[in-house]
DSSP file (Angstrom, degrees, kcal/mol; ACC not computed):
  #  RESIDUE AA STRUCTURE BP1 BP2  ACC     N-H-->O    O-->H-N    N-H-->O    O-->H-N    TCO  KAPPA ALPHA  PHI   PSI    X-CA   Y-CA   Z-CA
    1    1 A M              0   0    0      0, 0.0     2,-0.9     0, 0.0     3,-0.1   0.000 360.0 360.0 360.0 135.9    0.0    0.0    0.0
    2    2 A D    >   -     0   0    0      1,-0.2     3,-1.9     2,-0.0     4,-0.3  -0.710 360.0-161.3 -82.0 105.7    1.3    3.4   -0.9
    3    3 A R  G >  S+     0   0    0     -2,-0.9     3,-1.1     1,-0.3    -1,-0.2   0.723  85.2  71.1 -61.7 -23.0    1.4    5.4    2.4
    4    4 A D  G 3  S+     0   0    0      1,-0.2    -1,-0.3    -3,-0.1    -2,-0.0   0.716  94.6  55.2 -66.8 -18.9    1.5    8.7    0.5
    5    5 A L  G <  S+     0   0    0     -3,-1.9     2,-0.5     2,-0.0    -1,-0.2   0.587  92.3  84.3 -88.6 -11.4   -2.1    8.1   -0.5
    6    6 A V    <   -     0   0    0     -3,-1.1     2,-0.5    -4,-0.3     0, 0.0  -0.818  56.6-173.0 -98.0 125.8   -3.3    7.7    3.1
    7    7 A E        -     0   0    0     -2,-0.5     2,-0.2     2,-0.0    -3,-0.1  -0.963  11.3-152.6-119.1 115.0   -4.2   10.9    5.0
    8    8 A L        +     0   0    0     -2,-0.5     2,-0.3     0, 0.0    -2,-0.0  -0.566  17.3 176.7 -83.5 148.3   -5.0   10.4    8.7
    9    9 A Y        -     0   0    0     -2,-0.2     4,-0.1     1,-0.2    -2,-0.0  -0.959  23.9-139.5-145.1 162.6   -7.3   12.9   10.5
   10   10 A E  S    S-     0   0    0      2,-0.4    -1,-0.2    -2,-0.3     3,-0.1   0.864  78.9 -21.7 -89.0 -90.4   -8.7   13.1   13.9
   11   11 A D  S    S+     0   0    0      1,-0.3    12,-3.0    11,-0.1     2,-0.3   0.773 124.4   8.6-100.9 -29.8  -12.3   14.3   14.2
   12   12 A R  E     -A   22   0A   0     10,-0.2    -2,-0.4    20,-0.1    -1,-0.3  -0.997  52.9-173.5-152.2 153.2  -13.0   16.1   10.9
   13   13 A R  E     -A   21   0A   0      8,-2.4     8,-2.8    -2,-0.3     2,-0.2  -0.890  22.7-134.8-151.3 116.4  -11.4   16.7    7.6
   14   14 A P  E     +A   20   0A   0      0, 0.0     6,-0.3     0, 0.0     3,-0.1  -0.516  23.5 177.9 -64.5 135.4  -12.5   19.0    4.7
   15   15 A V  E     -     0   0A   0      4,-2.6     2,-0.3     1,-0.5     5,-0.2   0.609  63.2 -16.2-115.2 -20.4  -12.1   17.0    1.5
   16   16 A A  E >  S-A   19   0A   0      3,-1.3     3,-2.5     0, 0.0    -1,-0.5  -0.948  98.4 -50.4-169.2 171.3  -13.4   19.6   -1.0
   17   17 A T  T 3  S+     0   0    0     -2,-0.3    21,-0.1     1,-0.3     3,-0.1  -0.353 128.5   0.7 -56.5 120.6  -15.4   22.8   -1.1
   18   18 A G  T 3  S+     0   0    0      1,-0.2    19,-2.2    -2,-0.2     2,-0.5   0.463 111.1 104.9  80.0   1.7  -18.6   22.1    1.0
   19   19 A L  E <   +AB  16  36A   0     -3,-2.5    -4,-2.6    17,-0.2    -3,-1.3  -0.967  41.7 171.1-120.4 122.8  -17.6   18.5    1.8
   20   20 A T  E     -AB  14  35A   0     15,-2.1    15,-3.0    -2,-0.5     2,-0.3  -0.992  24.7-142.2-134.5 128.7  -16.3   17.5    5.2
   21   21 A L  E     -AB  13  34A   0     -8,-2.8    -8,-2.4    -2,-0.4     2,-0.4  -0.693  19.2-166.7 -80.6 138.2  -15.6   14.1    6.7
   22   22 A H  E     -AB  12  33A   0     11,-2.7    11,-2.3    -2,-0.3     2,-0.7  -0.994  16.5-139.0-128.8 124.6  -16.6   13.8   10.4
   23   23 A R  E     + B   0  32A   0    -12,-3.0     9,-0.3    -2,-0.4     8,-0.1  -0.746  33.4 160.7 -82.4 117.1  -15.4   10.9   12.5
   24   24 A V        -     0   0    0      7,-2.3     8,-0.2    -2,-0.7    -1,-0.2   0.559  27.9-155.7-113.0 -14.8  -18.4    9.9   14.7
   25   25 A G        +     0   0    0      6,-2.2     2,-0.8     4,-0.1    -1,-0.2  -0.212  46.5 117.1  69.0-165.4  -17.5    6.4   15.7
   26   26 A G  S    S+     0   0    0      1,-0.2    -1,-0.1    37,-0.0    25,-0.1  -0.781  79.8  46.2 108.8 -88.8  -20.2    3.8   16.7
   27   27 A H  S    S-     0   0    0     -2,-0.8    -1,-0.2     1,-0.2    24,-0.0   0.886 142.0 -17.0 -56.9 -40.3  -20.1    1.0   14.2
   28   28 A F  S >  S-     0   0    0      1,-0.0     3,-2.1     0, 0.0    -1,-0.2  -0.935  81.5 -96.3-155.9 161.5  -16.3    1.1   14.7
   29   29 A P  T 3  S+     0   0    0      0, 0.0    -4,-0.1     0, 0.0    -2,-0.1   0.795 121.7  47.0 -56.4 -32.5  -14.1    3.8   16.1
   30   30 A G  T 3  S+     0   0    0     -6,-0.1    -6,-0.1    -5,-0.1    -3,-0.0   0.359  77.6 140.8 -91.7   7.0  -13.1    5.3   12.8
   31   31 A Q    <   -     0   0    0     -3,-2.1    -7,-2.3    -8,-0.1    -6,-2.2  -0.235  32.2-170.8 -52.9 131.2  -16.7    5.4   11.4
   32   32 A A  E     -B   23   0A   0     -9,-0.3     2,-0.3    -8,-0.2    -9,-0.2  -0.895  18.8-157.4-128.1 155.7  -17.2    8.6    9.5
   33   33 A V  E     -B   22   0A   0    -11,-2.3   -11,-2.7    -2,-0.3     2,-0.5  -0.885  19.4-130.1-122.0 158.8  -20.0   10.5    7.8
   34   34 A L  E     -BC  21  47A   0     13,-2.4    13,-2.9    -2,-0.3     2,-0.6  -0.953  12.2-153.5-115.5 121.0  -19.7   13.1    5.0
   35   35 A E  E     -BC  20  46A   0    -15,-3.0   -15,-2.1    -2,-0.5     2,-0.7  -0.824   6.5-168.7 -91.6 122.4  -21.4   16.4    5.4
   36   36 A W  E >   -BC  19  45A   0      9,-3.0     9,-1.8    -2,-0.6     3,-0.9  -0.850   3.8-175.6-112.1  91.7  -22.3   18.0    2.0
   37   37 A R  T 3  S+     0   0    0    -19,-2.2     7,-0.2    -2,-0.7    -1,-0.2   0.817  79.7  44.0 -61.6 -35.7  -23.3   21.5    2.9
   38   38 A D  T 3> S+     0   0    0    -20,-0.4     4,-1.4   -21,-0.1    -1,-0.2   0.567  91.5 105.4 -90.0  -8.5  -24.3   22.6   -0.6
   39   39 A G  T <4> +     0   0    0     -3,-0.9     5,-2.7   -21,-0.2     4,-0.3  -0.162  67.4  37.0 -68.4 165.5  -26.3   19.5   -1.5
   40   40 A N  T >45S-     0   0    0      1,-0.2     3,-1.7     3,-0.2    -1,-0.2   0.915 139.4 -55.3  60.0  45.7  -30.1   19.4   -1.5
   41   41 A E  T 345S-     0   0    0      1,-0.3    -1,-0.2    -3,-0.2    -2,-0.2   0.854 108.8 -48.3  55.6  39.2  -30.4   22.9   -3.0
   42   42 A G  T 3<5S+     0   0    0     -4,-1.4    -1,-0.3    -3,-0.3    -2,-0.2   0.364 120.0 104.1  87.8  -5.1  -28.3   24.3   -0.1
   43   43 A R  T < 5S-     0   0    0     -3,-1.7    -3,-0.2    -4,-0.3    -2,-0.1   0.626  84.4-122.0 -83.9 -11.9  -30.3   22.6    2.7
   44   44 A G      < -     0   0    0     -5,-2.7    47,-2.3    46,-0.3    48,-1.4   0.248  18.1-129.3  89.0 150.6  -27.4   20.1    3.1
   45   45 A V  E     -Cd  36  92A   0     -9,-1.8    -9,-3.0    44,-0.4     2,-0.6  -0.988   4.9-150.0-134.8 141.5  -27.0   16.3    3.0
   46   46 A L  E     -Cd  35  93A   0     46,-2.4    48,-2.3    -2,-0.4     2,-1.0  -0.969   5.7-158.3-112.7 117.7  -25.5   13.9    5.4
   47   47 A L  E     +Cd  34  94A   0    -13,-2.9   -13,-2.4    -2,-0.6    48,-0.2  -0.835  21.4 172.1 -93.0 101.6  -24.0   10.8    3.7
   48   48 A A    >>  -     0   0    0     46,-2.7     3,-2.6    -2,-1.0     4,-0.7   0.437  16.0-163.6-100.2  -1.9  -24.1    8.5    6.8
   49   49 A A  T 34 S-     0   0    0     45,-0.5    47,-0.9     1,-0.3    -1,-0.3  -0.344  74.0 -38.0  50.8-121.3  -23.1    5.1    5.4
   50   50 A D  T 34 S+     0   0    0     45,-0.2    14,-0.4    46,-0.1     3,-0.3   0.165 119.9  94.9-119.0  19.7  -24.3    2.8    8.2
   51   51 A A  T <4 S+     0   0    0     -3,-2.6     2,-0.4     1,-0.3    -2,-0.2   0.897 106.7  16.7 -67.9 -40.7  -23.3    5.0   11.1
   52   52 A I  S  < S-     0   0    0     -4,-0.7    -1,-0.3    42,-0.1    11,-0.2  -0.977  88.7-157.8-132.8 115.8  -26.8    6.3   11.1
   53   53 A F  E     -F   62   0B   0      9,-2.5     9,-2.4    -2,-0.4    -3,-0.1  -0.850  10.9-134.9-110.8 110.9  -29.1    4.0    9.2
   54   54 A P  E     -F   61   0B   0      0, 0.0     7,-0.3     0, 0.0    45,-0.1  -0.359  24.1-132.9 -61.0 135.9  -32.4    5.2    7.7
   55   55 A N    >   -     0   0    0      5,-2.8     3,-2.3     1,-0.1     5,-0.2  -0.434  26.6-100.8 -84.0 163.6  -35.3    2.8    8.3
   56   56 A P  T 3  S+     0   0    0      0, 0.0    44,-0.1     0, 0.0    -1,-0.1   0.769 120.5  64.7 -57.5 -25.9  -37.7    1.8    5.6
   57   57 A D  T 3  S-     0   0    0      1,-0.1     4,-0.1     3,-0.1    44,-0.0   0.652  96.5-141.4 -71.9 -12.5  -40.3    4.2    6.9
   58   58 A R  S <  S+     0   0    0     -3,-2.3    -1,-0.1     2,-0.3     3,-0.1   0.616  85.7  84.0  61.5  13.9  -37.9    7.1    6.0
   59   59 A R  S    S+     0   0    0      1,-0.1     2,-0.3    42,-0.1    -1,-0.1   0.271  90.5  36.5-125.3   6.3  -39.0    8.9    9.2
   60   60 A S        -     0   0    0     -5,-0.2    -5,-2.8    51,-0.0     2,-0.3  -0.968  64.9-147.7-151.5 163.6  -36.7    7.2   11.7
   61   61 A V  E     -F   54   0B   0     47,-0.4     2,-0.3    -2,-0.3    -9,-0.0  -0.892   9.8-137.3-132.4 163.2  -33.1    5.9   11.8
   62   62 A S  E     -F   53   0B   0     -9,-2.4    -9,-2.5    -2,-0.3     2,-0.4  -0.839   1.9-153.6-120.7 158.8  -31.3    3.1   13.6
   63   63 A F        +     0   0    0     -2,-0.3    10,-1.4   -11,-0.2     2,-0.4  -0.948  24.9 167.0-133.8 109.7  -28.0    2.9   15.4
   64   64 A L  E     -G   72   0C   0     -2,-0.4     3,-0.2   -14,-0.4    -2,-0.0  -0.959  37.7-152.6-129.4 145.5  -26.3   -0.5   15.5
   65   65 A R  E    S+     0   0C   0      6,-2.8     2,-0.4    -2,-0.4    -1,-0.1   0.874  99.8  16.6 -73.9 -41.7  -22.9   -1.8   16.4
   66   66 A S  E  >> -G   71   0C   0      5,-1.6     5,-2.0     1,-0.1     4,-0.6  -0.947  63.8-170.9-136.4 113.8  -23.4   -4.8   14.1
   67   67 A Y  T >45S+     0   0    0     -2,-0.4     3,-0.7    -3,-0.2    -1,-0.1   0.932  88.8  50.9 -70.1 -45.9  -26.1   -4.8   11.5
   68   68 A P  T 345S+     0   0    0      0, 0.0    -1,-0.2     0, 0.0    -2,-0.0   0.873 121.4  35.3 -60.5 -33.8  -25.8   -8.5   10.5
   69   69 A N  T 345S-     0   0    0      2,-0.1    -2,-0.2     0, 0.0    -4,-0.0   0.422 105.3-128.4 -99.7   0.2  -26.0   -9.5   14.2
   70   70 A R  T <<5 +     0   0    0     -3,-0.7    -3,-0.2    -4,-0.6     0, 0.0   0.875  47.1 162.6  55.0  44.1  -28.5   -6.8   15.2
   71   71 A I  E   < -G   66   0C   0     -5,-2.0    -6,-2.8     1,-0.0    -5,-1.6  -0.849  29.8-139.6 -94.3 117.7  -26.3   -5.6   18.2
   72   72 A P  E     -G   64   0C   0      0, 0.0    -8,-0.2     0, 0.0     2,-0.2  -0.344  11.3-116.2 -76.1 156.0  -27.4   -2.2   19.3
   73   73 A L        -     0   0    0    -10,-1.4   -10,-0.1     1,-0.1    47,-0.1  -0.513  41.5 -95.7 -78.7 158.4  -25.2    0.7   20.3
   74   74 A S     >  -     0   0    0     -2,-0.2     4,-2.3     1,-0.1     5,-0.2  -0.277  30.9-110.2 -71.0 162.6  -25.4    1.9   23.9
   75   75 A A  H  > S+     0   0    0      1,-0.2     4,-2.4     2,-0.2     5,-0.2   0.901 117.7  52.1 -59.0 -43.0  -27.5    4.9   24.8
   76   76 A D  H  > S+     0   0    0      2,-0.2     4,-2.1     1,-0.2    -1,-0.2   0.903 109.9  47.3 -64.7 -41.7  -24.5    7.0   25.6
   77   77 A V  H  > S+     0   0    0      2,-0.2     4,-2.5     1,-0.2    -1,-0.2   0.922 112.6  49.7 -66.1 -43.3  -22.8    6.3   22.2
   78   78 A V  H  X S+     0   0    0     -4,-2.3     4,-2.5     1,-0.2    -2,-0.2   0.913 111.4  48.5 -62.5 -42.5  -26.0    7.0   20.3
   79   79 A Q  H  X S+     0   0    0     -4,-2.4     4,-2.3     2,-0.2    -1,-0.2   0.876 110.6  52.3 -65.9 -35.8  -26.5   10.3   22.1
   80   80 A R  H  X S+     0   0    0     -4,-2.1     4,-2.2     2,-0.2    -2,-0.2   0.931 110.7  46.8 -64.1 -45.2  -22.9   11.2   21.4
   81   81 A I  H  X S+     0   0    0     -4,-2.5     4,-2.2     2,-0.2     5,-0.2   0.933 112.5  49.8 -62.4 -45.8  -23.4   10.6   17.7
   82   82 A A  H  X S+     0   0    0     -4,-2.5     4,-1.4     1,-0.2    -1,-0.2   0.904 110.8  49.9 -60.7 -41.5  -26.6   12.5   17.6
   83   83 A A  H  X S+     0   0    0     -4,-2.3     4,-0.6     1,-0.2    -1,-0.2   0.887 109.0  53.1 -64.6 -38.0  -25.0   15.5   19.4
   84   84 A Q  H >< S+     0   0    0     -4,-2.2     3,-0.8     1,-0.2    -2,-0.2   0.923 111.6  43.8 -63.5 -44.2  -22.1   15.4   16.9
   85   85 A V  H >< S+     0   0    0     -4,-2.2     3,-1.8     1,-0.2    -1,-0.2   0.709  96.1  76.5 -78.5 -17.4  -24.3   15.6   13.9
   86   86 A E  H 3< S+     0   0    0     -4,-1.4    -1,-0.2     1,-0.3    -2,-0.2   0.826  92.8  54.8 -59.6 -29.8  -26.6   18.3   15.3
   87   87 A G  T << S+     0   0    0     -3,-0.8    -1,-0.3    -4,-0.6     2,-0.2   0.493  94.5  91.4 -81.6  -2.7  -23.8   20.8   14.6
   88   88 A M  S <  S-     0   0    0     -3,-1.8     2,-0.8    -4,-0.1   -42,-0.1  -0.514  81.8-114.6 -92.7 161.8  -23.7   19.8   10.9
   89   89 A H        +     0   0    0     -2,-0.2   -44,-0.4   -44,-0.1     2,-0.3  -0.838  61.4 120.4-100.2 103.9  -25.7   21.4    8.1
   90   90 A F        +     0   0    0     -2,-0.8    16,-0.4   -46,-0.2   -46,-0.3  -0.972  33.4 174.9-161.8 148.8  -28.1   18.8    6.6
   91   91 A D  S    S+     0   0    0    -47,-2.3    14,-2.5    -2,-0.3     2,-0.3   0.449  79.3  52.6-124.6 -16.4  -31.8   18.3    6.0
   92   92 A R  E     -d   45   0A   0    -48,-1.4   -46,-2.4    12,-0.2     2,-0.4  -0.915  65.5-162.5-123.2 149.1  -31.5   15.0    4.0
   93   93 A L  E     -dE  46 101A   0      8,-1.9     8,-2.7    -2,-0.3     2,-0.3  -0.998   4.2-171.9-137.6 133.0  -29.7   11.8    5.0
   94   94 A Y  E     -dE  47 100A   0    -48,-2.3   -46,-2.7    -2,-0.4   -45,-0.5  -0.917   8.8-152.7-118.6 147.0  -28.6    8.8    2.9
   95   95 A N    >   -     0   0    0      4,-2.1     3,-0.9    -2,-0.3   -45,-0.2  -0.422  40.6 -93.5-100.6-171.3  -27.2    5.5    3.9
   96   96 A N  T 3  S+     0   0    0    -47,-0.9   -46,-0.1     1,-0.2   -43,-0.0   0.336 120.6  56.7 -87.6   8.5  -24.8    3.3    1.9
   97   97 A F  T 3  S-     0   0    0    -48,-0.2    -1,-0.2     2,-0.2     3,-0.1   0.206 119.9 -98.4-120.5  13.1  -27.7    1.3    0.4
   98   98 A G  S <  S+     0   0    0     -3,-0.9     2,-0.2     1,-0.3    -2,-0.1   0.446  75.9 139.4  88.1   0.1  -29.7    4.1   -1.1
   99   99 A T        -     0   0    0    -45,-0.1    -4,-2.1     2,-0.0     2,-0.4  -0.580  33.3-167.0 -77.4 143.3  -32.2    4.5    1.7
  100  100 A V  E     -E   94   0A   0     -2,-0.2    -6,-0.2    -6,-0.2     3,-0.1  -0.964  35.4-147.5-135.8 145.0  -33.0    8.2    2.4
  101  101 A V  E     -E   93   0A   0     -8,-2.7    -8,-1.9    -2,-0.4     4,-0.2  -0.963  30.2-160.4-100.2 106.8  -34.6   10.4    5.0
  102  102 A P        -     0   0    0      0, 0.0     2,-0.3     0, 0.0    -1,-0.1   0.765  60.0  -1.9 -70.9 -28.0  -35.8   13.0    2.4
  103  103 A S  S    S+     0   0    0     -3,-0.1   -11,-0.1     1,-0.1     5,-0.1  -0.990 118.3  32.1-157.8 159.2  -36.3   16.0    4.7
  104  104 A G     >  +     0   0    0     -2,-0.3     4,-2.0     1,-0.1     3,-0.4   0.749  67.4 150.4  66.3  24.0  -36.2   16.9    8.3
  105  105 A A  H  >  +     0   0    0    -14,-2.5     4,-2.6     1,-0.2     5,-0.2   0.823  62.5  58.3 -63.2 -34.2  -33.3   14.5    8.8
  106  106 A K  H  > S+     0   0    0    -16,-0.4     4,-2.0     1,-0.2    -1,-0.2   0.930 110.7  42.9 -63.3 -43.0  -31.6   16.4   11.6
  107  107 A Q  H  > S+     0   0    0     -3,-0.4     4,-2.8     2,-0.2     5,-0.3   0.857 111.3  55.9 -69.0 -35.2  -34.8   16.2   13.8
  108  108 A V  H  X S+     0   0    0     -4,-2.0     4,-2.4     2,-0.2   -47,-0.4   0.915 107.6  49.0 -61.7 -42.8  -35.3   12.5   12.7
  109  109 A V  H  X S+     0   0    0     -4,-2.6     4,-2.5     2,-0.2    -2,-0.2   0.939 113.3  47.0 -61.9 -46.6  -31.8   11.7   14.0
  110  110 A R  H  X S+     0   0    0     -4,-2.0     4,-2.3     2,-0.2    -2,-0.2   0.947 115.5  43.3 -62.3 -49.6  -32.5   13.5   17.3
  111  111 A S  H  X S+     0   0    0     -4,-2.8     4,-2.2     1,-0.2    -1,-0.2   0.884 115.5  49.3 -67.6 -36.7  -35.9   11.9   18.0
  112  112 A S  H  X S+     0   0    0     -4,-2.4     4,-2.9    -5,-0.3    -1,-0.2   0.886 110.2  51.2 -67.8 -38.2  -34.6    8.4   16.9
  113  113 A A  H  X S+     0   0    0     -4,-2.5     4,-2.7    -5,-0.2    -2,-0.2   0.915 111.0  48.0 -64.1 -42.7  -31.6    8.8   19.2
  114  114 A D  H  X S+     0   0    0     -4,-2.3     4,-2.1     2,-0.2    -2,-0.2   0.912 113.8  47.2 -64.0 -42.0  -33.8    9.7   22.1
  115  115 A R  H  X S+     0   0    0     -4,-2.2     4,-2.1     2,-0.2    -2,-0.2   0.935 113.8  47.7 -64.3 -46.8  -36.1    6.7   21.4
  116  116 A H  H  X S+     0   0    0     -4,-2.9     4,-2.7     1,-0.2     5,-0.3   0.937 111.7  50.1 -58.8 -48.9  -33.2    4.3   21.0
  117  117 A A  H  X S+     0   0    0     -4,-2.7     4,-1.7     1,-0.2     6,-0.2   0.904 109.5  51.1 -60.0 -42.8  -31.5    5.5   24.2
  118  118 A A  H  X>S+     0   0    0     -4,-2.1     5,-2.3    -5,-0.2     4,-0.5   0.917 112.3  46.5 -61.9 -43.4  -34.8    5.1   26.2
  119  119 A W  H ><5S+     0   0    0     -4,-2.1     3,-1.0     1,-0.2     5,-0.2   0.925 113.1  46.5 -67.8 -44.5  -35.3    1.6   25.0
  120  120 A V  H 3<5S+     0   0    0     -4,-2.7    -1,-0.2     1,-0.3    -2,-0.2   0.758 109.1  56.4 -73.7 -20.3  -31.7    0.3   25.6
  121  121 A R  H 3<5S-     0   0    0     -4,-1.7    -1,-0.3    -5,-0.3    -2,-0.2   0.613 117.4-115.2 -79.2 -12.0  -31.8    1.9   29.0
  122  122 A G  T X<5S+     0   0    0     -3,-1.0     3,-1.5    -4,-0.5     4,-0.2   0.624  71.8 138.3  90.5  13.4  -34.9   -0.1   29.9
  123  123 A E  T 3 <S+     0   0    0     -5,-2.3     3,-0.2     1,-0.3    -4,-0.2   0.696  78.1  39.3 -67.2 -18.0  -37.2    2.8   30.2
  124  124 A H  T >  S+     0   0    0     -6,-0.5     3,-2.3    -5,-0.2    -1,-0.3   0.111  75.2 118.0-117.7  20.7  -40.0    1.0   28.4
  125  125 A D  G X   +     0   0    0     -3,-1.5     3,-1.7     1,-0.3    -1,-0.1   0.795  68.3  67.8 -58.3 -27.2  -39.4   -2.5   29.8
  126  126 A D  G 3  S+     0   0    0      1,-0.3    -1,-0.3    -4,-0.2    -2,-0.1   0.679  93.9  59.1 -66.8 -15.3  -43.0   -2.3   31.2
  127  127 A L  G <         0   0    0     -3,-2.3    -1,-0.3     1,-0.2    -2,-0.2   0.459 360.0 360.0 -91.3  -1.4  -44.3   -2.4   27.7
  128  128 A T    <         0   0    0     -3,-1.7    -1,-0.2    -4,-0.2    -2,-0.2   0.432 360.0 360.0-109.6 360.0  -42.7   -5.8   26.8
């Protein structure tokens, strides 16, 4: 591997005008999302891969440590990821399989993170 082609970064790295990589962790420590500030007619897009995974309803997202094994992330990690992306500019969110939250994605991430955290903390165990 040509080491000259690898550029290490800590928490964020601009890659082009309006495009910034952000390391959010979760799925693995180096998990990153790409903020595209000018996308979506200036409302912004978050290319989240599987760090934040849009659900089929397109109105909620999931946070998993392992998707094939359905292992959830902890409440604290999910809240950390949600807090990190709150400072980014986006209204739409895509995963790496073409699923999209078409609008209001920042609020969808926040409400989904709060819902996830409550369930994994056991706050709704009485409903099961």
